[in-house]
C-alpha positions in Angstrom: -10.5 13.5 -45.7 -7.1 14.5 -47.1 -4.3 12.1 -47.2 -1.2 13.5 -45.5 2.2 12.0 -46.2 4.6 12.9 -43.4 8.4 12.6 -43.3 9.8 9.7 -41.3 12.1 12.1 -39.5 9.1 13.3 -37.5 8.4 9.9 -36.0 11.1 10.0 -33.3 10.0 13.5 -32.3 6.2 12.8 -32.1 5.5 9.4 -30.6 3.0 7.3 -32.5 2.9 9.6 -35.5 2.2 7.5 -38.7 3.9 8.1 -42.0 0.5 8.5 -43.6 -2.7 9.9 -42.0 -6.1 10.9 -43.2 -7.5 14.1 -41.6 -10.1 16.7 -42.2 -9.3 20.3 -42.9 -10.2 22.9 -45.5 -6.7 24.5 -45.5 -3.2 23.3 -44.8 -3.3 25.1 -41.5 -6.5 23.2 -40.5 -4.9 19.9 -41.6 -1.9 20.6 -39.4 -4.2 21.5 -36.5 -6.1 18.3 -37.0 -2.8 16.3 -37.0 -1.8 18.1 -33.8 -5.1 17.2 -32.1 -4.3 13.5 -32.6 -0.5 13.7 -32.3 0.4 16.6 -30.0 3.6 18.3 -31.0 3.2 18.1 -34.8 2.2 21.7 -35.2 5.3 22.9 -33.1 7.6 20.9 -35.5 6.0 22.3 -38.7 4.9 25.8 -37.8 6.4 28.9 -36.1 4.7 31.8 -34.5 2.9 34.1 -36.8 1.6 31.5 -37.8 3.7 30.4 -40.7 5.4 27.2 -41.9 8.9 26.8 -40.5 11.6 27.9 -43.0 12.8 24.3 -43.5 9.4 22.8 -44.1 7.9 22.5 -47.5 4.2 21.5 -48.0 2.7 20.5 -51.3 -1.0 20.0 -52.0 -1.7 17.8 -55.1 1.7 18.5 -56.5 1.6 22.3 -56.0 3.6 24.4 -53.4 1.4 25.4 -50.5 1.2 27.8 -47.5 -1.0 27.5 -44.4 -3.8 29.3 -46.3 -3.8 26.9 -49.3 -7.1 25.2 -49.7 -7.2 21.4 -49.2 -10.0 19.4 -51.0 -11.5 16.3 -49.4 -9.6 14.0 -51.7 -6.3 16.0 -51.7 -2.9 14.6 -51.1 -0.7 16.7 -48.8 3.0 16.1 -48.7 5.1 17.5 -45.9 8.8 17.6 -47.0 11.7 18.8 -44.8 14.3 20.8 -46.7 17.6 19.0 -47.2 20.9 21.0 -46.9 24.3 19.8 -47.6 27.6 21.0 -48.8 
C-alpha cells in the first residue's frame, strides 16, 4: 500500500479525510480513485474532466513530479501539494 500525504486544506472540504492514508493503486489515478472510494469528493477536488490533475494540484511520487499515469509502487510515498500563489 502506498502512503499518501494529503494537504490539511482538504480536510474541511472532505469530511473525515485524514492527513495521511494508506491505499492500494498501481498509478496515481488509481490511488486517487481509492481515496475517493473511502472519502467521496477527493477526486473532484484533485482532478478535472479529461481526466487530468487540476492545474493548482501538484503530485509527487517518491520525490519525483507525477501525473495520473505515473506508476506507484507498493511502498511508495505520494505527496499531494496544492500550489500556493501570492503577490
